[in-house]
C-alpha positions as CSV (number, residue, x, y, z in Angstrom):
1,M,1.1,-8.4,6.6
2,S,5.7,-7.5,7.0
3,Q,7.1,-6.5,9.9
4,E,8.6,-4.4,8.2
5,G,5.6,-2.7,6.7
6,Y,3.9,-2.6,10.2
7,E,6.9,-1.4,11.4
8,K,6.5,1.8,8.6
9,L,3.3,2.2,9.0
10,V,3.2,2.9,13.0
11,A,5.7,5.1,12.4
12,E,3.4,6.8,10.5
13,L,0.9,7.0,12.4
14,Q,2.9,8.5,15.2
15,R,4.2,10.8,13.2
16,L,0.2,11.5,12.1
17,E,-1.0,11.9,15.6
18,S,3.0,14.0,17.1
19,V,3.7,16.7,14.5
20,E,0.8,17.1,11.6
21,R,-2.2,16.8,14.1
22,P,-0.8,19.9,16.3
23,A,0.4,21.8,13.0
24,I,-3.2,21.9,11.9
25,S,-4.9,23.0,15.4
26,A,-2.3,25.4,15.7
27,A,-3.4,26.7,12.0
28,I,-7.3,26.2,13.2
29,A,-6.6,28.4,16.3
30,E,-4.9,31.0,14.3
31,A,-7.8,31.2,11.6
32,R,-9.6,31.8,13.9
33,D,-7.4,34.6,16.0
34,K,-9.1,36.0,12.5
35,G,-12.4,37.0,13.7
36,D,-15.7,36.0,11.1
37,L,-15.6,32.2,10.9
38,S,-18.2,32.5,7.9
39,E,-16.8,34.6,5.6
40,N,-13.0,33.4,6.8
41,S,-11.3,31.0,4.1
42,E,-8.8,29.5,6.0
43,Y,-9.9,28.5,8.9
44,E,-12.8,26.3,6.1
45,A,-9.2,25.2,4.4
46,A,-7.8,24.0,8.2
47,K,-11.0,22.9,9.2
48,E,-11.1,20.2,6.2
49,A,-8.1,20.0,6.4
50,Q,-7.8,18.8,9.8
51,L,-10.8,16.2,9.1
52,K,-9.2,14.8,6.4
53,L,-6.0,13.9,8.2
54,E,-8.4,12.4,11.3
55,N,-9.7,10.5,8.0
56,K,-6.6,9.3,7.1
57,I,-5.6,8.8,10.7
58,N,-8.8,6.1,11.3
59,Q,-8.0,4.6,8.4
60,M,-4.3,3.5,9.5
61,K,-6.0,2.4,13.4
62,A,-8.0,0.6,11.5
63,T,-5.7,-1.2,9.6
64,L,-3.5,-1.5,12.2
65,A,-6.0,-3.1,13.8
66,E,-6.4,-6.0,11.3
67,A,-2.5,-6.1,10.8
68,K,-1.4,-9.7,10.8
69,I,2.0,-10.0,10.9
70,V,3.9,-12.9,8.0
71,D,6.2,-15.0,9.5
72,T,8.3,-15.5,6.7
73,S,10.6,-18.1,7.9
74,R,7.3,-19.8,7.5
75,L,6.7,-19.7,4.0
76,S,7.8,-21.7,1.1
77,S,9.5,-20.1,-2.6
78,D,7.8,-22.7,-4.2
79,C,4.6,-20.9,-4.9
80,V,4.2,-17.4,-5.2
81,Q,1.8,-16.1,-2.1
82,I,2.1,-13.3,-0.5
83,L,5.4,-11.6,-0.1
84,S,6.8,-13.5,-2.7
85,T,9.4,-12.2,-5.1
86,V,8.3,-13.1,-8.3
87,E,10.4,-12.8,-12.1
88,M,8.1,-13.0,-14.6
89,T,8.8,-12.9,-18.6
90,N,5.3,-11.0,-20.7
91,L,5.3,-14.2,-23.6
92,T,3.9,-11.1,-26.2
93,T,6.4,-8.8,-25.3
94,K,9.4,-10.7,-24.3
95,A,9.6,-8.2,-21.7
96,K,11.3,-9.5,-17.5
97,M,9.1,-8.0,-14.5
98,K,10.0,-9.1,-11.3
99,Y,8.2,-8.4,-8.3
100,T,6.4,-8.5,-4.9
101,I,3.6,-9.5,-3.8
102,V,2.7,-6.7,-0.2
103,S,-1.0,-5.5,1.6
104,E,-2.3,-3.1,-0.3
105,S,-0.5,-0.4,2.1
106,E,2.5,-1.3,1.9
107,A,2.7,-1.3,-1.8
108,N,4.4,1.0,-4.3
109,L,5.7,0.5,-7.5
110,R,8.4,2.6,-7.7
111,E,10.0,0.1,-4.8
112,G,8.4,-2.7,-7.3
113,K,6.0,-4.2,-3.7
114,I,2.3,-4.9,-6.2
115,S,-0.5,-5.7,-4.4
116,I,-1.7,-9.0,-3.4
117,T,-5.3,-7.1,-4.6
118,T,-4.2,-6.2,-7.8
119,P,-5.5,-8.4,-10.8
120,I,-1.2,-9.7,-11.6
121,A,-0.6,-10.9,-8.5
122,Q,-4.3,-12.4,-7.7
123,G,-3.4,-14.6,-11.2
124,L,-0.4,-15.1,-10.3
125,L,-1.9,-16.6,-6.6
126,N,-0.8,-20.9,-6.1
127,H,1.3,-21.1,-9.4
128,K,5.2,-22.0,-9.6
129,V,8.2,-21.7,-11.2
130,G,8.0,-22.8,-14.4
131,D,4.1,-21.6,-15.3
132,E,2.5,-19.8,-17.6
133,V,-0.8,-17.4,-16.8
134,E,-3.0,-15.3,-18.2
135,V,-3.8,-12.2,-16.4
136,K,-7.2,-10.2,-17.4
137,I,-5.8,-6.7,-16.6
138,P,-8.1,-3.9,-18.1
139,R,-6.4,-3.3,-20.5
140,G,-7.1,-6.8,-22.3
141,T,-4.7,-10.8,-21.3
142,I,-1.2,-10.5,-20.6
143,H,0.6,-13.8,-20.9
144,L,3.3,-14.1,-17.8
145,R,6.2,-17.2,-17.5
146,I,7.1,-17.2,-13.8
147,D,10.5,-17.9,-14.3
148,S,11.1,-18.3,-10.4
149,I,9.7,-17.5,-7.0
150,S,11.6,-16.3,-4.0
151,I,10.8,-15.2,0.0
């Protein structure tokens, strides 16, 4: 995981714990004050939201506990690896693509960041500039040429 991704995850966890958790607790208390809990849909909805939030918080804590921050100064642009930005050409359609390969928690397709676990990232790993690779994706196989690699 990148240092930036780690810091974003820590900030999001702090927000969930300091803003979202108290808001849900207040919603539960408010719903509880309305009387009979057996037929109180607001109470049930608030409890369900609390359960989802706690699961998300626990998942984020586990991700942070297992996170390894990659020192970008030790990375090389000789071959594709995590945190590499890869420019490539689809040899069938001649379409140009550019993706940065990141950890699952940092993936964001709008920002051009794909998870290292995706078929495209897996197909590119350890390849060099000029290599042509076949990548199996759910819709079939695509043929890519790596045009450049940067960190």
